[in-house]
All heavy atoms as an XYZ file, in Angstrom:
918
protein
N       0.832     -1.192      0.000
C       0.000      0.000      0.000
C       0.870      1.247      0.000
O       1.857      1.312      0.718
C      -0.883      0.023      1.247
C      -1.964     -1.015      1.246
S      -3.076     -0.701     -0.111
C      -4.611     -0.753      0.693
N       0.503      2.234     -0.781
C       1.306      3.458     -0.828
C       1.116      4.314      0.426
O       0.128      4.199      1.145
C       0.762      4.175     -2.056
C      -0.630      3.693     -2.195
C      -0.616      2.268     -1.702
N       2.089      5.166      0.670
C       1.959      6.189      1.703
C       1.293      7.391      1.064
O       1.641      7.794     -0.047
C       3.340      6.565      2.270
O       3.808      5.472      3.078
C       3.291      7.817      3.117
N       0.317      7.949      1.765
C      -0.404      9.115      1.278
C       0.069     10.355      2.025
O       0.134     10.353      3.256
C      -1.928      8.945      1.469
O      -2.357      7.805      0.729
C      -2.687     10.175      1.003
N       0.401     11.385      1.276
C       0.716     12.696      1.838
C      -0.526     13.549      1.632
O      -0.910     13.833      0.496
C       1.925     13.345      1.125
C       3.146     12.430      1.158
C       2.232     14.705      1.751
C       4.282     12.896      0.248
N      -1.179     13.920      2.731
C      -2.365     14.762      2.670
C      -1.975     16.162      3.103
O      -1.505     16.359      4.225
C      -3.476     14.218      3.592
O      -3.781     12.867      3.219
C      -4.733     15.070      3.495
N      -2.147     17.124      2.226
C      -1.724     18.501      2.466
C      -2.936     19.380      2.722
O      -3.921     19.327      1.976
C      -0.953     19.054      1.244
C      -0.447     20.451      1.518
C       0.177     18.128      0.861
N      -2.856     20.190      3.764
C      -3.920     21.148      4.052
C      -3.877     22.247      2.992
O      -2.909     22.998      2.904
C      -3.736     21.754      5.438
S      -5.015     22.972      5.825
N      -4.911     22.333      2.185
C      -4.936     23.309      1.096
C      -5.352     24.699      1.560
O      -5.186     25.667      0.822
C      -5.879     22.847     -0.021
O      -7.183     22.640      0.525
C      -5.362     21.572     -0.671
N      -5.877     24.808      2.761
C      -6.311     26.114      3.261
C      -5.307     26.733      4.225
O      -5.535     27.832      4.731
C      -7.690     26.005      3.949
O      -7.620     25.020      4.980
C      -8.767     25.615      2.946
N      -4.198     26.050      4.466
C      -3.185     26.541      5.400
C      -2.593     27.869      4.958
O      -2.322     28.090      3.783
C      -2.035     25.536      5.522
S      -2.239     24.377      6.872
N      -2.370     28.696      5.952
C      -1.630     29.934      5.773
C      -0.615     29.981      6.908
O      -0.925     29.604      8.030
C      -2.531     31.154      5.844
C      -3.521     31.230      4.698
C      -4.383     32.470      4.819
N      -5.421     32.478      3.823
C      -5.269     32.926      2.579
N      -4.121     33.415      2.194
N      -6.256     32.877      1.728
N       0.568     30.442      6.613
C       1.560     30.577      7.673
C       1.062     31.626      8.665
O       0.341     32.557      8.288
C       2.905     30.937      7.077
C       3.451     29.784      6.261
C       4.544     30.217      5.340
O       4.432     31.213      4.651
N       5.612     29.439      5.316
N       1.426     31.479      9.951
C       0.881     32.371     10.975
C       0.982     33.860     10.639
O       0.025     34.602     10.858
C       1.696     32.023     12.221
C       2.067     30.591     12.011
C       2.291     30.459     10.524
N       2.085     34.309     10.078
C       2.255     35.733      9.774
C       1.302     36.206      8.675
O       0.999     37.390      8.587
C       3.698     36.010      9.370
N       0.810     35.297      7.845
C      -0.060     35.661      6.724
C      -1.527     35.338      6.967
O      -2.370     35.656      6.135
C       0.413     34.929      5.458
C       1.871     35.140      5.064
C       2.232     34.242      3.896
C       2.120     36.598      4.727
N      -1.827     34.701      8.080
C      -3.179     34.210      8.324
C      -4.214     35.329      8.359
O      -5.285     35.227      7.769
C      -3.220     33.409      9.625
C      -4.498     32.628      9.776
C      -4.483     31.685     10.967
N      -3.306     30.853     10.956
C      -2.391     30.852     11.924
N      -2.523     31.620     12.969
N      -1.340     30.077     11.843
N      -3.941     36.397      9.051
C      -4.926     37.468      9.207
C      -5.161     38.242      7.917
O      -6.279     38.634      7.629
C      -4.497     38.412     10.330
C      -4.490     37.753     11.707
C      -5.836     37.160     12.090
O      -6.879     37.818     11.875
O      -5.864     36.018     12.596
N      -4.115     38.471      7.135
C      -4.238     39.265      5.911
C      -5.062     38.546      4.844
O      -5.783     39.176      4.084
C      -2.857     39.597      5.361
N      -4.952     37.233      4.782
C      -5.658     36.412      3.789
C      -5.456     36.926      2.363
O      -6.346     36.846      1.532
C      -7.133     36.301      4.138
C      -7.357     35.553      5.429
C      -8.792     35.250      5.686
C      -8.852     34.523      7.021
N     -10.126     34.091      7.388
N      -4.287     37.483      2.107
C      -3.959     37.962      0.771
C      -3.292     36.846     -0.016
O      -2.479     36.096      0.517
C      -3.030     39.169      0.867
N      -3.628     36.711     -1.268
C      -3.015     35.698     -2.120
C      -3.527     34.306     -1.830
O      -4.406     34.095     -0.995
N      -2.976     33.352     -2.551
C      -3.374     31.955     -2.381
C      -2.855     31.415     -1.055
O      -1.793     31.827     -0.585
C      -2.809     31.095     -3.508
C      -3.457     31.405     -4.852
O      -4.619     31.866     -4.853
O      -2.800     31.196     -5.884
N      -3.571     30.465     -0.459
C      -3.052     29.824      0.750
C      -1.713     29.144      0.478
O      -1.498     28.582     -0.602
C      -4.128     28.787      1.098
C      -5.368     29.281      0.438
C      -4.899     29.975     -0.818
N      -0.828     29.198      1.445
C       0.486     28.545      1.314
C       0.330     27.049      1.090
O       1.166     26.424      0.437
C       1.319     28.788      2.569
S       1.631     30.529      2.886
N      -0.723     26.457      1.648
C      -0.958     25.027      1.484
C      -1.131     24.626      0.034
O      -0.682     23.554     -0.383
N      -1.772     25.469     -0.772
C      -1.928     25.178     -2.204
C      -0.566     25.133     -2.894
O      -0.312     24.272     -3.726
C      -2.811     26.231     -2.870
C      -4.278     26.108     -2.548
C      -4.962     24.959     -3.267
O      -4.360     24.327     -4.173
O      -6.116     24.676     -2.920
N       0.299     26.059     -2.531
C       1.638     26.107     -3.127
C       2.441     24.883     -2.717
O       3.124     24.263     -3.547
C       2.361     27.399     -2.700
O       1.533     28.523     -3.031
C       3.706     27.539     -3.380
N       2.360     24.510     -1.428
C       3.067     23.322     -0.958
C       2.524     22.067     -1.633
O       3.291     21.182     -2.021
C       2.978     23.201      0.563
C       3.730     22.029      1.184
C       5.227     22.092      0.875
C       3.500     21.994      2.691
N       1.219     21.984     -1.806
C       0.620     20.830     -2.485
C       1.203     20.671     -3.883
O       1.597     19.561     -4.273
C      -0.901     20.982     -2.554
C      -1.653     19.933     -3.377
C      -1.473     18.537     -2.794
C      -3.123     20.304     -3.478
N       1.281     21.727     -4.641
C       1.819     21.646     -6.004
C       3.288     21.217     -5.991
O       3.711     20.408     -6.818
C       1.641     22.980     -6.726
C       0.189     23.305     -7.028
C      -0.552     22.167     -7.719
O      -0.067     21.599     -8.696
N      -1.708     21.816     -7.198
N       4.053     21.749     -5.045
C       5.472     21.367     -4.939
C       5.606     19.888     -4.585
O       6.485     19.194     -5.109
C       6.173     22.234     -3.897
N       4.729     19.383     -3.726
C       4.773     17.968     -3.350
C       4.368     17.056     -4.508
O       4.954     15.991     -4.701
C       3.890     17.715     -2.132
C       4.499     18.164     -0.813
C       3.443     18.306      0.264
C       5.589     17.195     -0.382
N       3.381     17.475     -5.271
C       2.967     16.684     -6.438
C       4.145     16.535     -7.392
O       4.435     15.433     -7.882
C       1.747     17.329     -7.125
C       0.496     17.154     -6.247
C       1.526     16.735     -8.520
C      -0.705     17.960     -6.700
N       4.849     17.626     -7.642
C       6.005     17.575     -8.536
C       7.129     16.709     -7.956
O       7.721     15.898     -8.658
C       6.513     18.987     -8.806
C       5.573     19.801     -9.673
C       6.017     21.240     -9.839
O       7.229     21.515     -9.693
O       5.148     22.082    -10.119
N       7.408     16.874     -6.671
C       8.503     16.133     -6.039
C       8.222     14.639     -5.964
O       9.150     13.832     -5.975
C       8.770     16.689     -4.640
N       6.957     14.249     -5.881
C       6.598     12.837     -5.700
C       6.402     12.086     -7.015
O       6.185     10.869     -6.997
C       5.335     12.731     -4.854
N       6.505     12.752     -8.130
C       6.222     12.111     -9.422
C       7.043     10.857     -9.676
O       6.557      9.917    -10.290
C       6.434     13.097    -10.562
C       5.337     14.117    -10.670
C       5.568     15.096    -11.801
O       6.635     15.125    -12.405
N       4.557     15.897    -12.085
N       8.254     10.803     -9.198
C       9.121      9.648     -9.467
C       8.921      8.508     -8.474
O       9.617      7.502     -8.550
C      10.585     10.093     -9.444
N       7.988      8.645     -7.557
C       7.785      7.645     -6.502
C       6.432      6.956     -6.671
O       5.397      7.514     -6.299
C       7.855      8.298     -5.122
C       9.185      8.888     -4.812
N      10.192      8.156     -4.223
C       9.689     10.123     -5.027
C      11.252      8.922     -4.070
N      10.980     10.126     -4.559
N       6.439      5.742     -7.187
C       5.190      5.001     -7.387
C       4.526      4.624     -6.067
O       3.325      4.367     -6.038
C       5.469      3.744     -8.201
N       5.299      4.615     -4.970
C       4.753      4.206     -3.671
C       4.226      5.389     -2.853
O       3.903      5.240     -1.684
C       5.790      3.427     -2.872
C       7.087      4.193     -2.681
O       7.262      5.264     -3.306
O       7.938      3.725     -1.914
N       4.107      6.567     -3.490
C       3.584      7.744     -2.802
C       2.366      8.288     -3.535
O       2.301      8.280     -4.763
C       4.639      8.855     -2.712
C       5.914      8.528     -1.959
C       6.827      9.748     -1.944
C       5.625      8.052     -0.544
N       1.419      8.758     -2.754
C       0.212      9.399     -3.284
C       0.127     10.767     -2.618
O       0.352     10.879     -1.411
C      -0.988      8.538     -2.929
C      -2.299      9.068     -3.395
C      -3.409      8.053     -3.088
N      -4.682      8.692     -3.295
C      -5.595      8.885     -2.358
N      -5.400      8.449     -1.143
N      -6.715      9.491     -2.636
N      -0.203     11.810     -3.357
C      -0.335     13.159     -2.803
C      -1.745     13.655     -3.076
O      -2.260     13.514     -4.187
C       0.692     14.132     -3.441
C       0.556     15.522     -2.842
C       2.116     13.611     -3.266
N      -2.364     14.212     -2.053
C      -3.707     14.761     -2.208
C      -3.852     15.988     -1.318
O      -3.115     16.156     -0.344
C      -4.768     13.731     -1.859
C      -4.761     13.353     -0.388
C      -5.796     12.330     -0.055
N      -5.779     12.078      1.398
C      -6.772     11.562      2.053
N      -7.879     11.214      1.428
N      -6.675     11.372      3.351
N      -4.805     16.813     -1.649
C      -5.110     17.977     -0.841
C      -6.389     17.751     -0.064
O      -7.245     16.964     -0.474
N      -6.518     18.442      1.057
C      -7.734     18.402      1.865
C      -7.893     19.758      2.544
O      -6.901     20.352      2.978
C      -7.656     17.299      2.916
N      -9.102     20.232      2.607
C      -9.346     21.513      3.253
C      -9.257     21.349      4.766
O      -9.878     20.466      5.337
C     -10.725     22.042      2.870
N      -8.446     22.140      5.383
C      -8.290     22.301      6.822
C      -7.989     21.014      7.595
O      -8.850     20.177      7.807
C      -9.500     22.985      7.448
S      -9.111     23.579      9.119
N      -6.748     20.908      8.028
C      -6.335     19.826      8.917
C      -6.382     20.281     10.383
O      -5.939     19.564     11.270
C      -4.927     19.333      8.560
C      -4.778     18.641      7.211
C      -3.348     18.165      7.017
C      -5.742     17.493      7.064
N      -6.902     21.464     10.624
C      -7.096     22.024     11.973
C      -5.789     22.212     12.740
O      -5.755     22.054     13.948
C      -8.103     21.195     12.762
C      -9.487     21.202     12.130
S     -10.706     20.275     13.070
C     -10.964     21.390     14.429
N      -4.741     22.552     12.049
C      -3.458     22.821     12.692
C      -3.012     24.242     12.393
O      -1.834     24.475     12.119
N      -3.942     25.166     12.447
C      -3.695     26.538     11.992
C      -2.471     27.191     12.632
O      -1.798     27.982     11.987
C      -4.929     27.394     12.240
S      -6.383     26.793     11.329
N      -2.171     26.856     13.853
C      -1.002     27.444     14.508
C       0.310     26.938     13.927
O       1.365     27.475     14.213
C      -1.029     27.143     16.016
C      -2.166     27.819     16.743
C      -2.117     29.336     16.630
O      -1.026     29.923     16.817
O      -3.163     29.929     16.321
N       0.238     25.888     13.097
C       1.442     25.256     12.555
C       1.527     25.330     11.035
O       2.340     24.644     10.449
C       1.504     23.786     12.974
C       1.416     23.567     14.430
N       2.436     23.879     15.299
C       0.410     23.083     15.198
C       2.068     23.590     16.529
N       0.855     23.099     16.495
N       0.695     26.110     10.361
C       0.667     26.103      8.891
C       2.039     26.298      8.292
O       2.854     26.970      8.869
N       2.343     25.663      7.246
C       1.681     24.708      6.358
C       1.746     23.287      6.952
O       2.807     22.838      7.345
C       2.363     24.683      5.012
S       2.215     26.194      4.049
N       0.603     22.613      6.947
C       0.464     21.302      7.574
C       0.252     20.189      6.555
O      -0.305     20.409      5.486
C      -0.760     21.299      8.502
C      -0.611     22.244      9.639
O       0.246     22.062     10.479
N      -1.446     23.270      9.675
N       0.643     18.982      6.976
C       0.386     17.801      6.170
C       0.377     16.581      7.073
O       0.825     16.637      8.214
C       1.436     17.646      5.064
C       2.904     17.551      5.490
C       3.323     16.110      5.681
C       3.770     18.226      4.454
N      -0.169     15.494      6.555
C      -0.175     14.215      7.275
C       0.362     13.138      6.344
O       0.116     13.171      5.139
C      -1.589     13.867      7.725
N       1.115     12.200      6.926
C       1.616     11.030      6.205
C       0.914      9.812      6.775
O       0.947      9.590      7.991
C       3.121     10.861      6.403
C       4.012     11.980      5.900
C       5.441     11.754      6.377
C       3.974     12.041      4.406
N       0.285      9.023      5.918
C      -0.454      7.869      6.430
C      -0.436      6.721      5.426
O      -0.214      6.920      4.235
C      -1.903      8.270      6.725
O      -2.532      8.739      5.546
N      -0.669      5.538      5.960
C      -0.818      4.324      5.162
C      -1.532      3.309      6.056
O      -1.370      3.335      7.280
C       0.532      3.782      4.709
N      -2.318      2.421      5.460
C      -3.023      1.421      6.264
C      -2.060      0.614      7.137
O      -0.976      0.222      6.689
C      -3.689      0.525      5.213
C      -3.818      1.390      4.003
C      -2.614      2.290      4.030
N      -2.435      0.398      8.372
C      -1.691     -0.408      9.342
C      -0.315      0.152      9.689
O       0.549     -0.570     10.184
C      -1.543     -1.853      8.863
O      -2.820     -2.428      8.659
N      -0.106      1.446      9.419
C       1.168      2.087      9.751
C       0.927      3.313     10.624
O      -0.176      3.860     10.660
C       1.906      2.526      8.481
C       2.420      1.384      7.642
C       3.277      1.911      6.514
C       3.863      0.775      5.693
N       4.800      1.271      4.682
N       1.988      3.737     11.288
C       1.958      4.955     12.070
C       1.655      6.133     11.142
O       2.158      6.202     10.033
C       3.320      5.152     12.752
C       3.350      6.202     13.810
S       2.458      5.759     15.307
C       3.511      4.502     16.010
N       0.795      7.043     11.613
C       0.480      8.275     10.886
C       1.219      9.418     11.557
O       1.299      9.475     12.786
C      -1.038      8.553     10.906
O      -1.700      7.523     10.170
C      -1.379      9.906     10.317
N       1.745     10.339     10.756
C       2.468     11.500     11.279
C       1.834     12.778     10.771
O       1.462     12.867      9.593
C       3.937     11.460     10.857
C       4.688     10.318     11.489
C       4.799      9.100     10.850
C       5.262     10.462     12.744
C       5.473      8.039     11.440
C       5.937      9.399     13.342
C       6.037      8.196     12.680
O       6.693      7.151     13.267
N       1.748     13.770     11.645
C       1.292     15.106     11.283
C       2.502     16.020     11.394
O       3.198     16.015     12.416
C       0.155     15.586     12.204
C      -0.284     16.997     11.822
C      -1.017     14.611     12.173
N       2.758     16.764     10.350
C       3.890     17.685     10.312
C       3.390     19.073      9.938
O       2.362     19.213      9.266
C       4.925     17.243      9.276
C       5.640     15.919      9.515
C       4.858     14.769      8.924
C       7.009     15.961      8.903
N       4.125     20.095     10.354
C       3.731     21.461     10.020
C       4.906     22.411     10.084
O       6.054     22.008     10.241
N       4.587     23.689      9.973
C       5.575     24.778     10.009
C       6.524     24.720      8.814
O       7.706     24.987      8.943
C       6.350     24.785     11.331
C       5.478     25.005     12.556
C       6.268     25.007     13.846
N       6.945     23.751     14.120
C       6.398     22.686     14.701
N       5.129     22.721     15.068
N       7.112     21.601     14.918
N       6.003     24.358      7.657
C       6.813     24.314      6.444
C       6.685     25.614      5.662
O       5.632     26.239      5.642
C       6.369     23.161      5.524
C       6.797     21.817      6.003
C       5.896     20.956      6.599
C       8.115     21.403      5.859
C       6.283     19.707      7.041
C       8.522     20.152      6.301
C       7.606     19.305      6.896
N       7.751     25.971      4.979
C       7.699     26.997      3.943
C       7.233     26.257      2.688
O       7.621     25.112      2.462
C       9.085     27.602      3.703
C       9.647     28.358      4.893
C       8.896     29.638      5.172
O       8.406     30.286      4.214
O       8.765     29.996      6.358
N       6.420     26.871      1.865
C       5.928     26.177      0.669
C       6.942     26.215     -0.477
O       6.745     26.874     -1.492
C       4.652     26.948      0.334
C       4.917     28.330      0.828
C       5.773     28.170      2.059
N       8.044     25.483     -0.292
C       9.142     25.510     -1.257
C       9.422     24.120     -1.827
O       9.033     23.104     -1.245
C      10.430     26.019     -0.587
O      10.818     25.070      0.428
C      10.243     27.400      0.040
N      10.159     24.101     -2.913
C      10.581     22.830     -3.520
C      11.502     22.067     -2.572
O      11.450     20.834     -2.512
C      11.283     23.091     -4.854
N      12.314     22.781     -1.792
C      13.229     22.126     -0.848
C      12.443     21.419      0.257
O      12.761     20.285      0.621
C      14.197     23.139     -0.238
C      15.184     23.729     -1.221
C      14.598     24.847     -2.090
O      13.519     25.403     -1.749
O      15.208     25.160     -3.116
N      11.431     22.076      0.789
C      10.595     21.451      1.823
C       9.874     20.238      1.243
O       9.809     19.176      1.878
C       9.589     22.459      2.383
N       9.342     20.379      0.040
C       8.638     19.268     -0.604
C       9.569     18.083     -0.818
O       9.184     16.934     -0.573
C       8.035     19.730     -1.930
N      10.799     18.336     -1.231
C      11.757     17.248     -1.447
C      12.047     16.506     -0.149
O      12.116     15.270     -0.129
C      13.046     17.792     -2.051
N      12.199     17.239      0.951
C      12.460     16.596      2.249
C      11.264     15.755      2.684
O      11.433     14.628      3.179
C      12.791     17.650      3.304
N      10.054     16.270      2.507
C       8.850     15.518      2.873
C       8.749     14.252      2.027
O       8.470     13.163      2.545
C       7.581     16.382      2.722
C       6.314     15.535      2.837
C       7.577     17.499      3.757
N       8.988     14.373      0.742
C       8.918     13.208     -0.146
C       9.984     12.181      0.230
O       9.709     10.975      0.257
C       9.025     13.637     -1.621
C       9.323     12.462     -2.541
C       7.736     14.322     -2.044
N      11.176     12.633      0.556
C      12.227     11.702      0.982
C      11.800     10.951      2.247
O      11.982      9.735      2.345
C      13.544     12.440      1.244
C      14.224     12.909     -0.032
O      13.821     12.470     -1.137
O      15.153     13.739      0.074
N      11.215     11.669      3.212
C      10.746     11.013      4.435
C       9.575     10.068      4.120
O       9.524      8.938      4.622
C      10.328     12.041      5.490
C       9.898     11.367      6.766
C      10.834     10.987      7.711
C       8.558     11.051      6.994
C      10.453     10.317      8.870
C       8.174     10.385      8.144
C       9.112     10.024      9.074
O       8.739      9.353     10.210
N       8.642     10.523      3.297
C       7.479      9.697      2.948
C       7.900      8.409      2.251
O       7.307      7.348      2.474
C       6.514     10.490      2.077
N       8.950      8.463      1.436
C       9.450      7.254      0.781
C      10.008      6.273      1.808
O       9.815      5.058      1.692
C      10.509      7.618     -0.258
N      10.675      6.792      2.834
C      11.168      5.930      3.915
C       9.997      5.338      4.699
O      10.015      4.167      5.081
C      12.086      6.720      4.847
C      13.395      7.210      4.229
C      14.094      8.198      5.165
C      14.300      6.043      3.895
N       8.963      6.140      4.935
C       7.738      5.675      5.608
C       7.114      4.544      4.789
O       6.744      3.499      5.337
C       6.776      6.857      5.769
C       5.492      6.535      6.442
N       4.399      6.056      5.760
C       5.112      6.654      7.739
C       3.387      5.893      6.615
N       3.800      6.240      7.823
N       7.009      4.749      3.486
C       6.406      3.738      2.610
C       7.198      2.430      2.632
O       6.622      1.348      2.566
C       6.312      4.270      1.180
N       8.507      2.535      2.763
C       9.363      1.353      2.750
C       9.482      0.636      4.075
O      10.068     -0.443      4.149
N       8.919      1.207      5.132
C       9.021      0.562      6.443
C       7.738     -0.202      6.755
O       6.649      0.227      6.386
C       9.316      1.598      7.532
O       8.149      2.074      8.115
N       7.882     -1.316      7.429
C       6.737     -2.186      7.719
C       5.686     -1.520      8.600
O       4.488     -1.689      8.391
C       7.217     -3.482      8.370
N       6.124     -0.732      9.585
C       5.189     -0.124     10.530
C       5.064      1.388     10.357
O       4.347      2.040     11.103
C       5.622     -0.439     11.962
N       5.776      1.953      9.386
C       5.738      3.398      9.187
C       6.631      4.161     10.135
O       6.531      5.375     10.246
N       7.517      3.461     10.820
C       8.426      4.095     11.769
C       9.803      4.184     11.113
O      10.376      3.179     10.716
C       8.501      3.303     13.087
C       9.488      3.941     14.043
C       7.112      3.213     13.716
N      10.314      5.405     11.016
C      11.610      5.654     10.380
C      12.594      6.069     11.466
O      12.319      7.014     12.210
C      11.493      6.767      9.312
C      12.833      7.076      8.692
C      10.458      6.375      8.260
N      13.729      5.399     11.601
C      14.710      5.786     12.621
C      15.153      7.238     12.435
O      15.370      7.690     11.309
C      15.886      4.832     12.384
C      15.324      3.700     11.594
C      14.185      4.258     10.803
N      15.308      7.944     13.536
C      15.670      9.366     13.506
C      16.920      9.617     12.665
O      16.972     10.592     11.917
C      15.870      9.882     14.936
C      16.231     11.346     14.999
C      15.250     12.325     14.866
C      17.550     11.747     15.170
C      15.573     13.670     14.911
C      17.887     13.091     15.216
C      16.893     14.046     15.087
O      17.226     15.374     15.120
N      17.895      8.753     12.766
C      19.150      8.952     12.025
C      18.934      8.942     10.517
O      19.773      9.427      9.758
C      20.185      7.910     12.425
C      19.835      6.496     11.998
C      20.865      5.474     12.487
N      20.426      4.130     12.233
C      19.596      3.436     12.997
N      19.112      3.976     14.107
N      19.254      2.207     12.682
N      17.785      8.422     10.055
C      17.473      8.372      8.627
C      16.631      9.556      8.152
O      16.422      9.714      6.951
C      16.712      7.077      8.304
O      17.495      5.952      8.624
N      16.146     10.367      9.097
C      15.277     11.483      8.707
C      16.035     12.500      7.871
O      17.155     12.900      8.224
C      14.744     12.211      9.928
C      13.802     11.464     10.790
C      13.458     10.150     10.727
C      13.086     12.004     11.901
N      12.573      9.841     11.733
C      12.337     10.969     12.463
C      13.023     13.261     12.476
C      11.508     11.151     13.561
C      12.205     13.451     13.566
C      11.445     12.397     14.103
N      15.445     12.983      6.789
C      16.043     14.096      6.064
C      16.073     15.341      6.959
O      15.140     15.555      7.758
C      15.093     14.318      4.880
C      14.308     13.050      4.773
C      14.231     12.482      6.154
N      17.100     16.128      6.854
C      17.235     17.323      7.692
C      16.001     18.227      7.583
O      15.574     18.827      8.563
C      18.500     18.102      7.295
C      18.804     19.266      8.213
C      19.078     18.836      9.648
O      19.709     17.826      9.899
N      18.584     19.620     10.598
N      15.418     18.306      6.400
C      14.298     19.211      6.158
C      13.004     18.878      6.867
O      12.074     19.688      6.861
N      12.897     17.699      7.509
C      11.680     17.388      8.277
C      11.913     17.476      9.784
O      10.944     17.504     10.553
C      11.069     16.007      7.921
C      10.673     15.947      6.459
C      11.984     14.868      8.307
N      13.172     17.530     10.182
C      13.463     17.612     11.623
C      12.911     18.916     12.185
O      13.069     19.975     11.597
C      14.961     17.504     11.867
C      15.507     16.127     11.548
C      16.997     16.030     11.744
C      17.491     14.626     11.419
N      18.949     14.534     11.521
N      12.205     18.815     13.301
C      11.595     19.979     13.925
C      10.208     20.310     13.388
O       9.595     21.275     13.817
N       9.711     19.495     12.459
C       8.401     19.763     11.863
C       7.309     18.798     12.327
O       6.152     18.953     11.944
C       8.509     19.725     10.332
C       9.292     20.865      9.783
N       8.731     22.075      9.485
C      10.613     20.977      9.499
C       9.666     22.897      9.032
N      10.822     22.250      9.036
N       7.661     17.822     13.150
C       6.674     16.841     13.592
C       5.790     17.442     14.677
O       6.280     18.052     15.630
C       7.368     15.566     14.092
C       7.927     14.744     12.964
C       9.150     15.065     12.391
C       7.219     13.677     12.449
C       9.666     14.339     11.334
C       7.722     12.937     11.384
C       8.941     13.270     10.830
N       4.491     17.267     14.526
C       3.511     17.786     15.480
C       2.886     16.651     16.276
O       2.708     16.754     17.479
C       2.423     18.590     14.742
C       3.065     19.820     14.078
C       1.310     18.997     15.692
C       2.167     20.519     13.107
N       2.560     15.556     15.600
C       1.908     14.425     16.284
C       2.149     13.148     15.497
O       2.439     13.175     14.305
C       0.406     14.671     16.394
N       2.040     12.037     16.216
C       2.012     10.739     15.556
C       0.831      9.979     16.120
O       0.514     10.065     17.314
C       3.319      9.992     15.677
C       3.614      9.355     16.972
C       4.959      8.642     16.895
N       5.047      7.723     18.017
C       5.931      6.766     18.117
N       6.814      6.588     17.172
N       5.952      5.984     19.156
N       0.175      9.241     15.253
C      -1.047      8.529     15.608
C      -0.833      7.064     15.287
O      -0.531      6.714     14.138
C      -2.250      9.076     14.816
C      -3.527      8.350     15.201
C      -2.387     10.585     15.012
N      -0.968      6.189     16.289
C      -0.769      4.763     16.008
C      -1.856      4.232     15.082
O      -2.953      4.788     15.018
C      -0.857      4.104     17.385
C      -1.317      5.126     18.332
C      -1.283      6.457     17.674
N      -1.546      3.165     14.365
C      -2.563      2.579     13.485
C      -3.718      2.038     14.306
O      -3.571      1.722     15.487
C      -1.823      1.460     12.761
C      -0.608      1.187     13.564
C      -0.296      2.429     14.337
N      -4.846      1.965     13.661
C      -6.029      1.434     14.326
C      -5.797     -0.028     14.679
O      -5.235     -0.788     13.882
C      -7.219      1.538     13.382
C      -8.477      1.907     14.089
C      -9.618      2.081     13.129
O      -9.597      3.078     12.382
O     -10.507      1.212     13.132
N      -6.181     -0.422     15.877
C      -6.033     -1.797     16.321
C      -7.072     -2.660     15.598
O      -8.254     -2.358     15.625
C      -6.257     -1.869     17.826
C      -6.097     -3.259     18.402
O      -5.724     -4.175     17.656
O      -6.341     -3.420     19.599
N      -6.634     -3.707     14.932
C      -7.583     -4.552     14.217
C      -8.382     -5.477     15.137
O      -9.011     -6.414     14.666
C      -6.694     -5.343     13.265
C      -5.400     -5.429     13.959
C      -5.267     -4.147     14.747
N      -8.359     -5.217     16.430
C      -9.079     -6.048     17.385
C     -10.585     -5.894     17.276
O     -11.108     -5.352     16.316
N     -11.315     -6.352     18.306
C     -12.777     -6.305     18.258
C     -13.283     -4.862     18.188
O     -12.635     -3.944     18.695
C     -13.217     -6.970     19.561
C     -12.001     -7.015     20.415
C     -10.799     -6.889     19.543
N     -14.418     -4.649     17.541
C     -14.955     -3.288     17.426
C     -15.320     -2.721     18.796
O     -15.718     -3.450     19.696
C     -16.179     -3.463     16.543
C     -16.516     -4.909     16.583
C     -15.261     -5.654     16.936
N     -15.175     -1.413     18.915
C     -15.546     -0.725     20.165
C     -17.062     -0.713     20.297
O     -17.782     -0.660     19.304
C     -15.000      0.704     20.148
N     -17.510     -0.777     21.513
C     -18.968     -0.753     21.753
C     -19.470      0.623     21.964
O     -18.874      1.498     22.419
C     -19.287     -1.630     22.977
C     -18.893     -3.092     22.829
C     -19.176     -3.832     24.131
C     -19.669     -3.735     21.706
């Protein structure tokens, strides 16, 4: 299963949030990620309106079935940031549980992690 990069398309960096001038930074980051991920068959990139991390814009989530999910933010909407995210997402896709050792993290994602969410337990349904 591929790793999906979900980008908040309505994100604005904190300094630009109130002005609401121009396109949201999330749209720019989404386009940069689409371009950066083109060579990776094991990655999927999509946009979604509002990931509710406004204090951390630009935000994104990395997820795959039965793997750890990560929420990252505070990115500049640049090709360099997109390349670092794609490099990390490729490592996520290649790992059995979605856990990438810190020593393998690209420099461009360090300091951008906001949360990690364990995969859903395939046990009995909750009542």
